C-alpha positions in Angstrom: 50.1 -41.7 -19.1 49.8 -39.5 -22.3 46.5 -38.0 -23.5 46.0 -35.5 -26.3 42.9 -33.2 -26.5 41.9 -30.4 -28.9 39.1 -28.0 -28.7 36.7 -27.4 -31.6 35.6 -23.9 -30.7 35.7 -21.1 -33.1 38.7 -19.6 -31.2 42.0 -20.7 -32.5 42.7 -23.9 -30.5 45.9 -25.3 -29.1 46.5 -29.0 -29.3 47.4 -30.2 -25.8 49.1 -33.4 -24.9 49.2 -34.3 -21.2 51.8 -36.4 -19.4 50.8 -37.5 -15.9 53.4 -38.4 -13.3 51.6 -40.5 -10.7 54.5 -40.3 -8.3 54.2 -36.5 -7.8 50.6 -36.2 -9.2 52.0 -33.6 -11.7 50.8 -33.0 -15.2 53.3 -31.8 -17.9 51.8 -30.4 -21.0 53.0 -30.2 -24.6 51.1 -27.3 -26.2 51.1 -27.3 -30.0 50.1 -24.7 -32.6 47.6 -26.6 -34.8 49.0 -25.0 -38.0 52.7 -25.6 -37.5 55.2 -27.8 -35.7 55.8 -25.2 -33.0 55.1 -26.1 -29.4 55.7 -25.2 -25.7 56.3 -27.5 -22.8 54.7 -26.5 -19.5 55.8 -27.8 -16.0 58.2 -30.6 -16.8 59.3 -33.3 -14.2 62.7 -34.6 -13.3 62.2 -37.9 -11.4 63.9 -37.9 -8.0 64.2 -40.7 -5.4 64.6 -38.9 -2.0 65.8 -42.0 -0.2 68.8 -42.6 -2.5 69.3 -39.1 -3.7 69.2 -40.3 -7.3 67.6 -38.6 -10.3 66.0 -40.2 -13.3 64.8 -38.8 -16.6 62.0 -41.2 -17.6 59.3 -38.6 -17.3 61.2 -36.0 -19.3 62.3 -38.7 -21.8 58.6 -39.5 -22.5 58.0 -35.8 -23.4 61.2 -35.6 -25.5 60.2 -38.8 -27.4 56.8 -37.3 -28.2 58.5 -34.1 -29.4 60.9 -36.0 -31.6 58.4 -38.5 -33.0 56.1 -35.7 -34.1 58.9 -33.5 -35.4 58.0 -30.6 -33.1 59.9 -27.4 -32.7 60.1 -26.5 -29.0 60.0 -22.7 -28.6 59.3 -22.4 -24.9 59.8 -24.5 -21.7 57.5 -22.7 -19.3 57.3 -22.9 -15.5 54.1 -21.7 -13.9 56.0 -21.2 -10.6 58.8 -22.6 -8.5 57.4 -26.0 -7.6 57.6 -27.4 -4.1 56.5 -30.9 -4.9 58.7 -32.0 -7.9 62.0 -31.1 -9.6 61.9 -29.4 -13.0 63.6 -31.1 -15.9 63.7 -27.8 -17.9 67.5 -27.7 -18.5 67.6 -31.4 -19.4 64.8 -30.9 -22.0 66.4 -27.7 -23.3 69.7 -29.5 -24.0 68.0 -32.1 -26.1 65.2 -30.3 -28.0 65.8 -26.6 -27.4 63.4 -23.9 -26.2 63.7 -20.9 -23.9 63.0 -21.4 -20.2 60.5 -18.9 -18.8 59.0 -18.1 -15.4 57.4 -15.1 -13.6 59.6 -12.1 -12.8 58.8 -12.5 -9.1 61.1 -15.5 -9.1 63.5 -12.9 -7.7 61.4 -12.7 -4.5 61.3 -16.5 -4.3 65.1 -16.7 -4.8 65.7 -14.1 -2.1 63.4 -15.9 0.3 64.8 -19.4 -0.2 68.3 -18.3 -0.8 68.3 -17.3 2.9 66.4 -20.4 4.0 69.1 -22.6 2.4 72.0 -20.3 3.3 73.1 -20.1 -0.3 75.6 -17.2 0.1 76.5 -14.5 -2.3 77.4 -16.8 -5.1 73.8 -17.7 -5.7 72.3 -15.0 -8.0 68.9 -13.8 -6.9 68.1 -11.8 -10.1 66.4 -14.5 -12.1 69.3 -14.7 -14.5 69.2 -18.6 -14.5 66.1 -18.3 -16.7 65.9 -17.2 -20.3 62.8 -15.1 -19.9 61.1 -13.4 -16.9 57.4 -12.7 -17.6 55.2 -10.1 -16.0 51.5 -9.4 -16.1 50.3 -8.6 -19.6 53.3 -9.9 -21.5 52.6 -11.8 -24.7 54.6 -14.4 -26.6 53.9 -16.8 -29.5 53.9 -20.5 -30.0 54.0 -20.6 -33.8 51.0 -18.5 -34.8 49.3 -19.0 -31.5 49.4 -16.0 -29.1 50.2 -16.6 -25.5 49.2 -14.2 -22.7 50.6 -13.9 -19.2 48.5 -13.5 -16.1 50.2 -12.9 -12.8 48.3 -15.1 -10.4 50.1 -15.1 -7.0 48.8 -16.6 -3.8 50.3 -20.1 -3.8 53.7 -18.4 -4.4 54.5 -14.8 -5.2 55.8 -15.8 -8.7 52.8 -17.9 -9.9 51.7 -17.3 -13.5 48.8 -18.5 -15.7 49.7 -18.9 -19.4 46.8 -18.4 -21.7 47.8 -20.0 -25.0 45.0 -19.8 -27.7 41.9 -20.7 -25.7 43.7 -22.8 -23.1 44.8 -21.6 -19.7 47.6 -23.4 -17.8 47.0 -22.4 -14.2 49.7 -24.3 -12.4 48.8 -24.8 -8.7 46.3 -21.9 -8.5 43.2 -24.0 -9.3 42.7 -27.8 -9.2 39.8 -29.8 -10.6 36.5 -28.5 -9.4 35.9 -31.4 -7.1 39.3 -30.8 -5.4 39.3 -27.0 -5.1 42.3 -24.7 -4.9 46.0 -24.6 -3.9 47.5 -24.1 -0.5 48.9 -20.7 0.5 51.0 -21.4 3.5 54.5 -21.4 1.9 56.7 -18.4 2.6 55.3 -15.5 0.4 51.9 -17.2 0.0 48.6 -15.4 0.6 45.0 -16.7 0.6 43.9 -13.1 -0.1 46.1 -13.0 -3.1 45.0 -16.4 -4.3 41.4 -15.4 -4.1 42.1 -12.3 -6.3 44.1 -14.4 -8.7 41.3 -16.9 -9.1 38.8 -14.2 -9.8 41.2 -12.9 -12.6 41.2 -16.4 -14.2 37.5 -16.6 -13.9 37.0 -13.5 -16.0 38.2 -15.5 -19.0 35.5 -16.7 -21.4 33.5 -19.6 -19.9 34.6 -21.9 -22.7 38.3 -21.4 -21.9 39.9 -24.7 -21.2 41.6 -24.9 -17.8 44.6 -27.2 -17.4 45.7 -27.8 -13.8 49.2 -28.5 -12.6 48.2 -31.5 -10.4 45.4 -33.9 -9.7 45.0 -35.9 -6.5 41.9 -37.8 -7.5 39.2 -36.3 -5.3 37.2 -38.7 -3.0 34.6 -40.6 -5.1 36.4 -40.1 -8.4 38.0 -43.2 -10.0 40.2 -41.6 -12.6 42.8 -38.8 -12.6 41.7 -35.7 -14.5 43.3 -32.3 -15.3 41.0 -30.5 -17.8 38.0 -28.4 -17.0 36.6 -25.0 -18.2 36.2 -21.6 -16.7 32.5 -22.1 -16.7 32.8 -25.4 -14.8 35.1 -23.9 -12.2 32.7 -21.0 -11.6 29.8 -23.4 -11.0 31.4 -26.4 -9.4 34.7 -25.6 -7.7 34.1 -26.7 -4.1 36.3 -23.8 -2.7 35.3 -20.8 -4.9 32.3 -21.9 -7.0 29.0 -20.0 -7.1 30.5 -16.7 -6.1 31.9 -17.6 -2.7 32.9 -14.4 -0.9 36.6 -13.6 -0.2 36.2 -13.7 3.6 34.7 -17.2 3.5 37.4 -18.4 1.1 40.3 -17.0 3.2 39.0 -18.5 6.4 38.5 -21.9 4.8 41.9 -21.8 3.1 43.8 -20.7 6.2 42.2 -23.4 8.4 42.7 -26.1 5.8 46.4 -25.2 5.2 47.1 -25.4 9.0 46.4 -29.1 8.8 48.6 -29.9 5.8 52.1 -31.5 6.0 55.0 -30.2 3.9 55.3 -31.7 0.4 57.6 -34.8 0.4 60.0 -33.3 -2.0 59.9 -29.6 -0.9 63.5 -29.5 0.2 65.2 -30.7 -3.0 62.6 -29.2 -5.2 63.0 -25.6 -4.0 66.8 -25.7 -4.2 66.7 -27.0 -7.8 63.8 -25.1 -9.2 64.9 -21.7 -8.0 67.9 -22.4 -10.2 65.8 -23.1 -13.3 66.1 -26.8 -12.8 69.9 -26.8 -12.3 71.5 -28.7 -9.3 73.5 -26.6 -6.8 77.2 -26.2 -7.8 79.5 -29.2 -7.3 82.1 -29.1 -4.6 85.8 -29.3 -5.2 85.6 -33.1 -5.5 82.9 -32.9 -8.2 80.0 -34.0 -6.0 76.6 -32.4 -5.7 74.8 -31.8 -2.4 71.4 -30.6 -1.3 70.9 -29.0 2.1 68.4 -29.8 4.8 67.5 -26.7 6.8 66.6 -28.1 10.2 63.5 -26.4 11.5 63.8 -24.0 8.6 60.4 -24.5 6.9 
């Protein structure tokens, strides 16, 4: 599913094309400078069948085809965080259309945490060196002539970022559509208190700022998938934080709700791959690749 939208506000607008993967409910975005061929790709997907252990590139190939058909110049391949529900296709895309792979500098915390969970040993570097760029709060970058700004928005994970490109904000798993609410905070390093503060930071952006979420699960009563809202709509309508809900109420709700949630289906392969910037673990001496299952480890 591919949909392109463009704002007509007075602020310089990014042209955003969304690719929705219904298997993992993930949205990948191609964010284009309207005055050039420059673009960024946000939160790509490598298809993975857990039962067979096989990967597929159909989702990434759709993004690559779009880039090539339009003659786009990929400057950035951005990760909002280390995803626990899908594998990143960042290196596959980089090999075919270029771009620098970026993530938040707190990836080091995530790598240290899950390096221990998966018993990766000393050969696994925990310094973020697998990525081309480590962003921190307040950093800026460009997509053509569009300016991008980095907001550190932890809570779901310690390394979560929001990328504000032009007048569009890519919030990853921090916020969902207003009728679905907010992200879980019960993974190692997560914090409902941090998530509340991060959301308040996002909501200080102008009301007309477009919000693009990382997933949509089609809230009860809604027939179609959706992934775009605005800061103003989130302030008014978000069922978890709208209308100025106080921090104590949010933290209580989020903590109680998270206690009822099962682990994501692809969390074990996703974490091992995504903390390596989308690369698989090293092959063994016979050239085979293996993923570990930490029994009672999560």
